[in-house]
N, CA, C and O atoms as a GROMACS GRO file, in nm:
protein
  496
    1UNK      N    1   4.358  -2.988  -2.061
    1UNK     CA    2   4.294  -3.054  -2.165
    1UNK      C    3   4.328  -2.981  -2.287
    1UNK      O    4   4.313  -3.044  -2.391
    2UNK      N    5   4.359  -2.892  -2.293
    2UNK     CA    6   4.402  -2.801  -2.424
    2UNK      C    7   4.509  -2.883  -2.492
    2UNK      O    8   4.499  -2.903  -2.613
    3UNK      N    9   4.603  -2.927  -2.430
    3UNK     CA   10   4.705  -3.002  -2.485
    3UNK      C   11   4.676  -3.132  -2.556
    3UNK      O   12   4.726  -3.168  -2.662
    4UNK      N   13   4.576  -3.207  -2.471
    4UNK     CA   14   4.503  -3.302  -2.545
    4UNK      C   15   4.440  -3.286  -2.636
    4UNK      O   16   4.447  -3.380  -2.715
    5UNK      N   17   4.351  -3.173  -2.675
    5UNK     CA   18   4.301  -3.128  -2.782
    5UNK      C   19   4.419  -3.114  -2.903
    5UNK      O   20   4.436  -3.185  -3.002
    6UNK      N   21   4.472  -3.028  -2.870
    6UNK     CA   22   4.582  -3.045  -2.989
    6UNK      C   23   4.653  -3.146  -3.033
    6UNK      O   24   4.679  -3.154  -3.153
    7UNK      N   25   4.704  -3.260  -2.925
    7UNK     CA   26   4.768  -3.355  -2.954
    7UNK      C   27   4.670  -3.444  -3.026
    7UNK      O   28   4.721  -3.490  -3.128
    8UNK      N   29   4.558  -3.480  -3.006
    8UNK     CA   30   4.476  -3.577  -3.066
    8UNK      C   31   4.398  -3.509  -3.158
    8UNK      O   32   4.359  -3.590  -3.242
    9UNK      N   33   4.349  -3.374  -3.185
    9UNK     CA   34   4.321  -3.333  -3.312
    9UNK      C   35   4.443  -3.344  -3.423
    9UNK      O   36   4.413  -3.357  -3.542
   10UNK      N   37   4.592  -3.338  -3.379
   10UNK     CA   38   4.685  -3.356  -3.473
   10UNK      C   39   4.695  -3.500  -3.520
   10UNK      O   40   4.727  -3.533  -3.635
   11UNK      N   41   4.669  -3.567  -3.437
   11UNK     CA   42   4.685  -3.732  -3.444
   11UNK      C   43   4.573  -3.788  -3.534
   11UNK      O   44   4.592  -3.849  -3.639
   12UNK      N   45   4.492  -3.769  -3.496
   12UNK     CA   46   4.346  -3.761  -3.608
   12UNK      C   47   4.333  -3.724  -3.742
   12UNK      O   48   4.280  -3.789  -3.832
   13UNK      N   49   4.396  -3.596  -3.749
   13UNK     CA   50   4.427  -3.508  -3.853
   13UNK      C   51   4.515  -3.625  -3.950
   13UNK      O   52   4.476  -3.681  -4.053
   14UNK      N   53   4.607  -3.635  -3.899
   14UNK     CA   54   4.713  -3.704  -3.980
   14UNK      C   55   4.668  -3.858  -4.045
   14UNK      O   56   4.691  -3.899  -4.159
   15UNK      N   57   4.602  -3.920  -3.941
   15UNK     CA   58   4.562  -4.051  -3.973
   15UNK      C   59   4.463  -4.031  -4.069
   15UNK      O   60   4.473  -4.103  -4.168
   16UNK      N   61   4.326  -3.915  -4.067
   16UNK     CA   62   4.254  -3.897  -4.151
   16UNK      C   63   4.292  -3.904  -4.316
   16UNK      O   64   4.224  -3.952  -4.406
   17UNK      N   65   4.451  -3.826  -4.327
   17UNK     CA   66   4.499  -3.797  -4.461
   17UNK      C   67   4.572  -3.960  -4.458
   17UNK      O   68   4.547  -4.021  -4.562
   18UNK      N   69   4.618  -4.002  -4.405
   18UNK     CA   70   4.678  -4.168  -4.412
   18UNK      C   71   4.572  -4.253  -4.463
   18UNK      O   72   4.584  -4.320  -4.566
   19UNK      N   73   4.463  -4.249  -4.386
   19UNK     CA   74   4.362  -4.329  -4.436
   19UNK      C   75   4.312  -4.308  -4.586
   19UNK      O   76   4.303  -4.390  -4.677
   20UNK      N   77   4.289  -4.197  -4.583
   20UNK     CA   78   4.185  -4.131  -4.733
   20UNK      C   79   4.285  -4.169  -4.828
   20UNK      O   80   4.244  -4.223  -4.932
   21UNK      N   81   4.398  -4.152  -4.814
   21UNK     CA   82   4.529  -4.211  -4.932
   21UNK      C   83   4.505  -4.333  -4.954
   21UNK      O   84   4.488  -4.377  -5.068
   22UNK      N   85   4.501  -4.402  -4.850
   22UNK     CA   86   4.493  -4.582  -4.832
   22UNK      C   87   4.361  -4.611  -4.919
   22UNK      O   88   4.355  -4.679  -5.022
   23UNK      N   89   4.262  -4.548  -4.859
   23UNK     CA   90   4.140  -4.602  -4.933
   23UNK      C   91   4.113  -4.539  -5.094
   23UNK      O   92   4.033  -4.597  -5.168
   24UNK      N   93   4.176  -4.434  -5.133
   24UNK     CA   94   4.167  -4.409  -5.287
   24UNK      C   95   4.257  -4.437  -5.360
   24UNK      O   96   4.249  -4.406  -5.479
   25UNK      N   97   4.378  -4.509  -5.303
   25UNK     CA   98   4.485  -4.607  -5.365
   25UNK      C   99   4.471  -4.721  -5.361
   25UNK      O  100   4.433  -4.780  -5.462
   26UNK      N  101   4.492  -4.776  -5.265
   26UNK     CA  102   4.522  -4.922  -5.235
   26UNK      C  103   4.358  -5.000  -5.214
   26UNK      O  104   4.344  -5.104  -5.279
   27UNK      N  105   4.256  -4.961  -5.142
   27UNK     CA  106   4.148  -5.003  -5.137
   27UNK      C  107   4.046  -5.008  -5.247
   27UNK      O  108   3.963  -5.093  -5.280
   28UNK      N  109   4.084  -4.878  -5.298
   28UNK     CA  110   3.988  -4.882  -5.439
   28UNK      C  111   3.988  -4.989  -5.527
   28UNK      O  112   3.883  -5.017  -5.585
   29UNK      N  113   4.093  -5.055  -5.548
   29UNK     CA  114   4.120  -5.192  -5.614
   29UNK      C  115   4.040  -5.321  -5.593
   29UNK      O  116   4.009  -5.406  -5.677
   30UNK      N  117   4.010  -5.315  -5.429
   30UNK     CA  118   3.985  -5.437  -5.377
   30UNK      C  119   3.818  -5.414  -5.307
   30UNK      O  120   3.746  -5.513  -5.295
   31UNK      N  121   3.780  -5.310  -5.276
   31UNK     CA  122   3.653  -5.273  -5.239
   31UNK      C  123   3.570  -5.244  -5.333
   31UNK      O  124   3.608  -5.188  -5.435
   32UNK      N  125   3.423  -5.283  -5.310
   32UNK     CA  126   3.322  -5.216  -5.368
   32UNK      C  127   3.345  -5.045  -5.358
   32UNK      O  128   3.427  -4.983  -5.291
   33UNK      N  129   3.227  -4.989  -5.463
   33UNK     CA  130   3.196  -4.858  -5.468
   33UNK      C  131   3.120  -4.811  -5.299
   33UNK      O  132   3.166  -4.734  -5.215
   34UNK      N  133   3.015  -4.879  -5.298
   34UNK     CA  134   2.922  -4.876  -5.155
   34UNK      C  135   3.032  -4.884  -5.055
   34UNK      O  136   3.041  -4.780  -4.990
   35UNK      N  137   3.132  -4.990  -5.019
   35UNK     CA  138   3.168  -4.970  -4.921
   35UNK      C  139   3.301  -4.861  -4.944
   35UNK      O  140   3.319  -4.793  -4.844
   36UNK      N  141   3.372  -4.840  -5.028
   36UNK     CA  142   3.446  -4.703  -5.024
   36UNK      C  143   3.401  -4.598  -5.006
   36UNK      O  144   3.462  -4.515  -4.940
   37UNK      N  145   3.268  -4.572  -5.065
   37UNK     CA  146   3.194  -4.466  -5.023
   37UNK      C  147   3.167  -4.438  -4.870
   37UNK      O  148   3.160  -4.321  -4.832
   38UNK      N  149   3.148  -4.564  -4.763
   38UNK     CA  150   3.094  -4.563  -4.634
   38UNK      C  151   3.259  -4.516  -4.567
   38UNK      O  152   3.274  -4.437  -4.475
   39UNK      N  153   3.363  -4.584  -4.636
   39UNK     CA  154   3.493  -4.547  -4.541
   39UNK      C  155   3.527  -4.403  -4.565
   39UNK      O  156   3.577  -4.331  -4.479
   40UNK      N  157   3.499  -4.365  -4.681
   40UNK     CA  158   3.499  -4.238  -4.713
   40UNK      C  159   3.438  -4.091  -4.620
   40UNK      O  160   3.475  -3.973  -4.615
   41UNK      N  161   3.323  -4.170  -4.551
   41UNK     CA  162   3.237  -4.078  -4.486
   41UNK      C  163   3.294  -4.103  -4.343
   41UNK      O  164   3.270  -4.025  -4.251
   42UNK      N  165   3.365  -4.209  -4.329
   42UNK     CA  166   3.439  -4.241  -4.176
   42UNK      C  167   3.540  -4.129  -4.184
   42UNK      O  168   3.542  -4.048  -4.091
   43UNK      N  169   3.633  -4.114  -4.296
   43UNK     CA  170   3.778  -4.034  -4.301
   43UNK      C  171   3.705  -3.890  -4.290
   43UNK      O  172   3.756  -3.814  -4.207
   44UNK      N  173   3.580  -3.838  -4.369
   44UNK     CA  174   3.586  -3.708  -4.362
   44UNK      C  175   3.504  -3.651  -4.216
   44UNK      O  176   3.517  -3.539  -4.167
   45UNK      N  177   3.447  -3.724  -4.181
   45UNK     CA  178   3.416  -3.725  -4.018
   45UNK      C  179   3.499  -3.697  -3.934
   45UNK      O  180   3.488  -3.612  -3.846
   46UNK      N  181   3.612  -3.786  -3.960
   46UNK     CA  182   3.751  -3.775  -3.870
   46UNK      C  183   3.824  -3.686  -3.900
   46UNK      O  184   3.914  -3.656  -3.822
   47UNK      N  185   3.811  -3.616  -4.019
   47UNK     CA  186   3.900  -3.484  -4.039
   47UNK      C  187   3.825  -3.364  -4.003
   47UNK      O  188   3.884  -3.263  -3.964
   48UNK      N  189   3.681  -3.372  -4.016
   48UNK     CA  190   3.613  -3.251  -3.941
   48UNK      C  191   3.607  -3.256  -3.801
   48UNK      O  192   3.577  -3.155  -3.737
   49UNK      N  193   3.634  -3.366  -3.747
   49UNK     CA  194   3.622  -3.338  -3.600
   49UNK      C  195   3.805  -3.312  -3.552
   49UNK      O  196   3.839  -3.230  -3.466
   50UNK      N  197   3.874  -3.375  -3.608
   50UNK     CA  198   4.026  -3.344  -3.584
   50UNK      C  199   4.042  -3.197  -3.579
   50UNK      O  200   4.096  -3.132  -3.490
   51UNK      N  201   3.987  -3.152  -3.690
   51UNK     CA  202   3.983  -2.982  -3.700
   51UNK      C  203   3.925  -2.942  -3.594
   51UNK      O  204   3.987  -2.857  -3.530
   52UNK      N  205   3.788  -2.989  -3.541
   52UNK     CA  206   3.721  -2.912  -3.446
   52UNK      C  207   3.781  -2.947  -3.302
   52UNK      O  208   3.739  -2.885  -3.204
   53UNK      N  209   3.874  -3.042  -3.288
   53UNK     CA  210   3.944  -3.044  -3.154
   53UNK      C  211   4.053  -2.921  -3.149
   53UNK      O  212   4.066  -2.848  -3.050
   54UNK      N  213   4.124  -2.908  -3.262
   54UNK     CA  214   4.226  -2.831  -3.278
   54UNK      C  215   4.164  -2.673  -3.234
   54UNK      O  216   4.228  -2.601  -3.158
   55UNK      N  217   4.042  -2.636  -3.289
   55UNK     CA  218   3.960  -2.532  -3.237
   55UNK      C  219   3.888  -2.533  -3.107
   55UNK      O  220   3.842  -2.427  -3.066
   56UNK      N  221   3.875  -2.641  -3.038
   56UNK     CA  222   3.841  -2.633  -2.919
   56UNK      C  223   3.949  -2.615  -2.840
   56UNK      O  224   3.933  -2.562  -2.731
   57UNK      N  225   4.095  -2.660  -2.887
   57UNK     CA  226   4.221  -2.626  -2.774
   57UNK      C  227   4.247  -2.481  -2.823
   57UNK      O  228   4.330  -2.425  -2.751
   58UNK      N  229   4.200  -2.405  -2.922
   58UNK     CA  230   4.250  -2.278  -2.936
   58UNK      C  231   4.152  -2.183  -2.900
   58UNK      O  232   4.180  -2.063  -2.906
   59UNK      N  233   4.042  -2.222  -2.862
   59UNK     CA  234   3.924  -2.132  -2.837
   59UNK      C  235   3.874  -2.092  -2.709
   59UNK      O  236   3.850  -1.979  -2.666
   60UNK      N  237   3.860  -2.239  -2.639
   60UNK     CA  238   3.816  -2.268  -2.494
   60UNK      C  239   3.938  -2.255  -2.382
   60UNK      O  240   4.052  -2.301  -2.384
   61UNK      N  241   3.872  -2.178  -2.290
   61UNK     CA  242   3.972  -2.177  -2.159
   61UNK      C  243   3.971  -2.286  -2.063
   61UNK      O  244   4.051  -2.293  -1.970
   62UNK      N  245   3.866  -2.384  -2.091
   62UNK     CA  246   3.878  -2.507  -2.002
   62UNK      C  247   3.884  -2.448  -1.857
   62UNK      O  248   3.971  -2.492  -1.782
   63UNK      N  249   3.797  -2.353  -1.813
   63UNK     CA  250   3.760  -2.337  -1.657
   63UNK      C  251   3.639  -2.369  -1.648
   63UNK      O  252   3.576  -2.326  -1.552
   64UNK      N  253   3.572  -2.460  -1.752
   64UNK     CA  254   3.419  -2.522  -1.703
   64UNK      C  255   3.426  -2.628  -1.730
   64UNK      O  256   3.519  -2.668  -1.800
   65UNK      N  257   3.318  -2.718  -1.677
   65UNK     CA  258   3.275  -2.860  -1.711
   65UNK      C  259   3.256  -2.869  -1.878
   65UNK      O  260   3.320  -2.937  -1.959
   66UNK      N  261   3.136  -2.768  -1.901
   66UNK     CA  262   3.134  -2.780  -2.047
   66UNK      C  263   3.252  -2.801  -2.187
   66UNK      O  264   3.235  -2.862  -2.292
   67UNK      N  265   3.379  -2.720  -2.134
   67UNK     CA  266   3.480  -2.709  -2.252
   67UNK      C  267   3.533  -2.847  -2.228
   67UNK      O  268   3.536  -2.909  -2.335
   68UNK      N  269   3.579  -2.923  -2.117
   68UNK     CA  270   3.628  -3.019  -2.102
   68UNK      C  271   3.524  -3.160  -2.176
   68UNK      O  272   3.558  -3.253  -2.250
   69UNK      N  273   3.397  -3.125  -2.118
   69UNK     CA  274   3.318  -3.235  -2.209
   69UNK      C  275   3.308  -3.246  -2.356
   69UNK      O  276   3.293  -3.341  -2.432
   70UNK      N  277   3.321  -3.114  -2.373
   70UNK     CA  278   3.362  -3.101  -2.531
   70UNK      C  279   3.462  -3.175  -2.630
   70UNK      O  280   3.454  -3.214  -2.747
   71UNK      N  281   3.549  -3.177  -2.541
   71UNK     CA  282   3.702  -3.245  -2.583
   71UNK      C  283   3.667  -3.389  -2.576
   71UNK      O  284   3.676  -3.472  -2.666
   72UNK      N  285   3.614  -3.410  -2.425
   72UNK     CA  286   3.611  -3.582  -2.438
   72UNK      C  287   3.515  -3.629  -2.540
   72UNK      O  288   3.547  -3.719  -2.618
   73UNK      N  289   3.402  -3.573  -2.544
   73UNK     CA  290   3.294  -3.617  -2.642
   73UNK      C  291   3.342  -3.642  -2.781
   73UNK      O  292   3.297  -3.730  -2.853
   74UNK      N  293   3.424  -3.568  -2.808
   74UNK     CA  294   3.448  -3.509  -2.949
   74UNK      C  295   3.567  -3.638  -2.967
   74UNK      O  296   3.553  -3.713  -3.063
   75UNK      N  297   3.678  -3.659  -2.875
   75UNK     CA  298   3.745  -3.779  -2.898
   75UNK      C  299   3.670  -3.903  -2.910
   75UNK      O  300   3.678  -3.964  -3.016
   76UNK      N  301   3.578  -3.963  -2.791
   76UNK     CA  302   3.497  -4.060  -2.799
   76UNK      C  303   3.428  -4.087  -2.937
   76UNK      O  304   3.432  -4.194  -2.997
   77UNK      N  305   3.351  -3.950  -2.985
   77UNK     CA  306   3.294  -3.957  -3.112
   77UNK      C  307   3.340  -3.989  -3.209
   77UNK      O  308   3.271  -4.049  -3.292
   78UNK      N  309   3.481  -3.959  -3.235
   78UNK     CA  310   3.557  -3.995  -3.367
   78UNK      C  311   3.619  -4.122  -3.335
   78UNK      O  312   3.669  -4.171  -3.436
   79UNK      N  313   3.637  -4.210  -3.210
   79UNK     CA  314   3.672  -4.339  -3.197
   79UNK      C  315   3.537  -4.407  -3.253
   79UNK      O  316   3.538  -4.464  -3.362
   80UNK      N  317   3.416  -4.399  -3.170
   80UNK     CA  318   3.330  -4.458  -3.212
   80UNK      C  319   3.260  -4.449  -3.350
   80UNK      O  320   3.196  -4.545  -3.393
   81UNK      N  321   3.272  -4.352  -3.407
   81UNK     CA  322   3.184  -4.318  -3.524
   81UNK      C  323   3.242  -4.360  -3.647
   81UNK      O  324   3.186  -4.425  -3.736
   82UNK      N  325   3.390  -4.308  -3.645
   82UNK     CA  326   3.487  -4.351  -3.760
   82UNK      C  327   3.542  -4.452  -3.727
   82UNK      O  328   3.590  -4.501  -3.829
   83UNK      N  329   3.560  -4.504  -3.655
   83UNK     CA  330   3.623  -4.640  -3.598
   83UNK      C  331   3.529  -4.752  -3.649
   83UNK      O  332   3.562  -4.841  -3.728
   84UNK      N  333   3.398  -4.735  -3.589
   84UNK     CA  334   3.306  -4.825  -3.659
   84UNK      C  335   3.305  -4.859  -3.793
   84UNK      O  336   3.308  -4.971  -3.845
   85UNK      N  337   3.298  -4.733  -3.849
   85UNK     CA  338   3.263  -4.727  -3.978
   85UNK      C  339   3.399  -4.794  -4.047
   85UNK      O  340   3.376  -4.858  -4.150
   86UNK      N  341   3.516  -4.788  -4.012
   86UNK     CA  342   3.601  -4.852  -4.066
   86UNK      C  343   3.622  -5.016  -4.046
   86UNK      O  344   3.686  -5.091  -4.120
   87UNK      N  345   3.535  -5.055  -3.907
   87UNK     CA  346   3.546  -5.181  -3.897
   87UNK      C  347   3.462  -5.245  -3.969
   87UNK      O  348   3.482  -5.358  -4.013
   88UNK      N  349   3.349  -5.168  -3.988
   88UNK     CA  350   3.215  -5.229  -4.051
   88UNK      C  351   3.269  -5.248  -4.248
   88UNK      O  352   3.239  -5.344  -4.318
   89UNK      N  353   3.328  -5.162  -4.280
   89UNK     CA  354   3.399  -5.182  -4.434
   89UNK      C  355   3.498  -5.291  -4.421
   89UNK      O  356   3.481  -5.380  -4.504
   90UNK      N  357   3.604  -5.309  -4.332
   90UNK     CA  358   3.674  -5.406  -4.349
   90UNK      C  359   3.625  -5.547  -4.312
   90UNK      O  360   3.691  -5.638  -4.364
   91UNK      N  361   3.537  -5.577  -4.244
   91UNK     CA  362   3.426  -5.679  -4.228
   91UNK      C  363   3.344  -5.697  -4.354
   91UNK      O  364   3.334  -5.804  -4.415
   92UNK      N  365   3.286  -5.581  -4.386
   92UNK     CA  366   3.204  -5.631  -4.538
   92UNK      C  367   3.265  -5.660  -4.658
   92UNK      O  368   3.215  -5.724  -4.750
   93UNK      N  369   3.429  -5.587  -4.651
   93UNK     CA  370   3.493  -5.652  -4.774
   93UNK      C  371   3.523  -5.797  -4.768
   93UNK      O  372   3.528  -5.861  -4.873
   94UNK      N  373   3.549  -5.866  -4.624
   94UNK     CA  374   3.561  -6.006  -4.644
   94UNK      C  375   3.425  -6.091  -4.615
   94UNK      O  376   3.417  -6.208  -4.578
   95UNK      N  377   3.299  -5.982  -4.647
   95UNK     CA  378   3.183  -6.088  -4.631
   95UNK      C  379   3.165  -6.131  -4.490
   95UNK      O  380   3.111  -6.240  -4.474
   96UNK      N  381   3.201  -6.065  -4.390
   96UNK     CA  382   3.195  -6.126  -4.244
   96UNK      C  383   3.087  -6.058  -4.210
   96UNK      O  384   3.036  -5.973  -4.283
   97UNK      N  385   3.038  -6.095  -4.072
   97UNK     CA  386   2.907  -6.040  -4.015
   97UNK      C  387   2.951  -5.908  -3.966
   97UNK      O  388   3.068  -5.896  -3.931
   98UNK      N  389   2.860  -5.798  -3.959
   98UNK     CA  390   2.885  -5.682  -3.888
   98UNK      C  391   2.794  -5.627  -3.824
   98UNK      O  392   2.803  -5.506  -3.803
   99UNK      N  393   2.708  -5.684  -3.786
   99UNK     CA  394   2.572  -5.663  -3.649
   99UNK      C  395   2.628  -5.606  -3.551
   99UNK      O  396   2.585  -5.492  -3.528
  100UNK      N  397   2.720  -5.650  -3.474
  100UNK     CA  398   2.774  -5.594  -3.365
  100UNK      C  399   2.838  -5.476  -3.354
  100UNK      O  400   2.863  -5.420  -3.248
  101UNK      N  401   2.869  -5.432  -3.479
  101UNK     CA  402   2.921  -5.283  -3.508
  101UNK      C  403   2.805  -5.201  -3.533
  101UNK      O  404   2.802  -5.086  -3.488
  102UNK      N  405   2.720  -5.242  -3.593
  102UNK     CA  406   2.615  -5.147  -3.616
  102UNK      C  407   2.561  -5.036  -3.512
  102UNK      O  408   2.549  -4.915  -3.534
  103UNK      N  409   2.537  -5.097  -3.406
  103UNK     CA  410   2.491  -4.989  -3.318
  103UNK      C  411   2.568  -4.905  -3.251
  103UNK      O  412   2.516  -4.826  -3.173
  104UNK      N  413   2.723  -4.906  -3.273
  104UNK     CA  414   2.841  -4.841  -3.221
  104UNK      C  415   2.832  -4.682  -3.303
  104UNK      O  416   2.859  -4.569  -3.262
  105UNK      N  417   2.780  -4.736  -3.442
  105UNK     CA  418   2.814  -4.585  -3.499
  105UNK      C  419   2.704  -4.455  -3.480
  105UNK      O  420   2.735  -4.337  -3.496
  106UNK      N  421   2.587  -4.499  -3.446
  106UNK     CA  422   2.522  -4.408  -3.372
  106UNK      C  423   2.541  -4.370  -3.234
  106UNK      O  424   2.500  -4.264  -3.186
  107UNK      N  425   2.597  -4.450  -3.178
  107UNK     CA  426   2.653  -4.374  -3.033
  107UNK      C  427   2.751  -4.300  -3.056
  107UNK      O  428   2.756  -4.198  -2.988
  108UNK      N  429   2.870  -4.325  -3.164
  108UNK     CA  430   2.962  -4.232  -3.191
  108UNK      C  431   2.885  -4.097  -3.258
  108UNK      O  432   2.935  -3.992  -3.218
  109UNK      N  433   2.794  -4.083  -3.334
  109UNK     CA  434   2.748  -3.964  -3.379
  109UNK      C  435   2.663  -3.892  -3.258
  109UNK      O  436   2.646  -3.770  -3.252
  110UNK      N  437   2.620  -3.970  -3.178
  110UNK     CA  438   2.568  -3.877  -3.044
  110UNK      C  439   2.661  -3.814  -2.968
  110UNK      O  440   2.642  -3.700  -2.926
  111UNK      N  441   2.797  -3.902  -2.937
  111UNK     CA  442   2.890  -3.815  -2.881
  111UNK      C  443   2.945  -3.706  -2.952
  111UNK      O  444   2.985  -3.611  -2.884
  112UNK      N  445   2.958  -3.699  -3.107
  112UNK     CA  446   2.995  -3.585  -3.184
  112UNK      C  447   2.888  -3.464  -3.150
  112UNK      O  448   2.917  -3.344  -3.149
  113UNK      N  449   2.762  -3.518  -3.124
  113UNK     CA  450   2.637  -3.391  -3.141
  113UNK      C  451   2.676  -3.342  -3.012
  113UNK      O  452   2.696  -3.221  -2.999
  114UNK      N  453   2.694  -3.438  -2.891
  114UNK     CA  454   2.718  -3.421  -2.751
  114UNK      C  455   2.838  -3.274  -2.733
  114UNK      O  456   2.839  -3.184  -2.650
  115UNK      N  457   2.926  -3.301  -2.848
  115UNK     CA  458   3.069  -3.230  -2.807
  115UNK      C  459   3.041  -3.110  -2.846
  115UNK      O  460   3.075  -3.012  -2.780
  116UNK      N  461   2.968  -3.100  -2.977
  116UNK     CA  462   2.924  -2.970  -3.050
  116UNK      C  463   2.803  -2.895  -2.939
  116UNK      O  464   2.775  -2.776  -2.946
  117UNK      N  465   2.755  -2.971  -2.862
  117UNK     CA  466   2.650  -2.898  -2.751
  117UNK      C  467   2.719  -2.855  -2.645
  117UNK      O  468   2.687  -2.754  -2.582
  118UNK      N  469   2.796  -2.910  -2.625
  118UNK     CA  470   2.909  -2.866  -2.494
  118UNK      C  471   2.992  -2.744  -2.523
  118UNK      O  472   3.016  -2.645  -2.452
  119UNK      N  473   3.040  -2.782  -2.675
  119UNK     CA  474   3.094  -2.617  -2.717
  119UNK      C  475   3.024  -2.494  -2.706
  119UNK      O  476   3.066  -2.390  -2.658
  120UNK      N  477   2.882  -2.523  -2.769
  120UNK     CA  478   2.800  -2.399  -2.786
  120UNK      C  479   2.781  -2.376  -2.655
  120UNK      O  480   2.783  -2.253  -2.642
  121UNK      N  481   2.756  -2.448  -2.505
  121UNK     CA  482   2.765  -2.431  -2.388
  121UNK      C  483   2.885  -2.316  -2.323
  121UNK      O  484   2.874  -2.206  -2.269
  122UNK      N  485   3.002  -2.405  -2.358
  122UNK     CA  486   3.139  -2.337  -2.323
  122UNK      C  487   3.142  -2.174  -2.365
  122UNK      O  488   3.178  -2.093  -2.280
  123UNK      N  489   3.102  -2.129  -2.501
  123UNK     CA  490   3.096  -2.028  -2.553
  123UNK      C  491   2.968  -1.952  -2.522
  123UNK      O  492   2.956  -1.841  -2.573
  124UNK      N  493   2.884  -1.992  -2.456
  124UNK     CA  494   2.775  -1.904  -2.413
  124UNK      C  495   2.809  -1.830  -2.298
  124UNK      O  496   2.728  -1.751  -2.249
   0.00000   0.00000   0.00000
């Protein structure tokens, strides 16, 4: 699990930098400020939690279920929270319906909260 935390932390961090640059340079000319602001929130949370995954890999011993669940929920949370925000922004920019993605964002946020909760349980 430690290797997974490091690997996905690195991949998510790399992608956050790429998406942030993409958003601030290429999409700035095509998307409204509101859509770009939402996109930036997805990028920020992705980077925060990429770093959190690296922290998890370096601090936890993974001899408890709490450690493992912390990593699993962080990965799910990044996919669901940031991924749904990227999808919503992409669809909104093309004036397509986004209702089906709306409930996924708070579910991703819940996963991120659970990841932090299980981290706290693992270190206590």
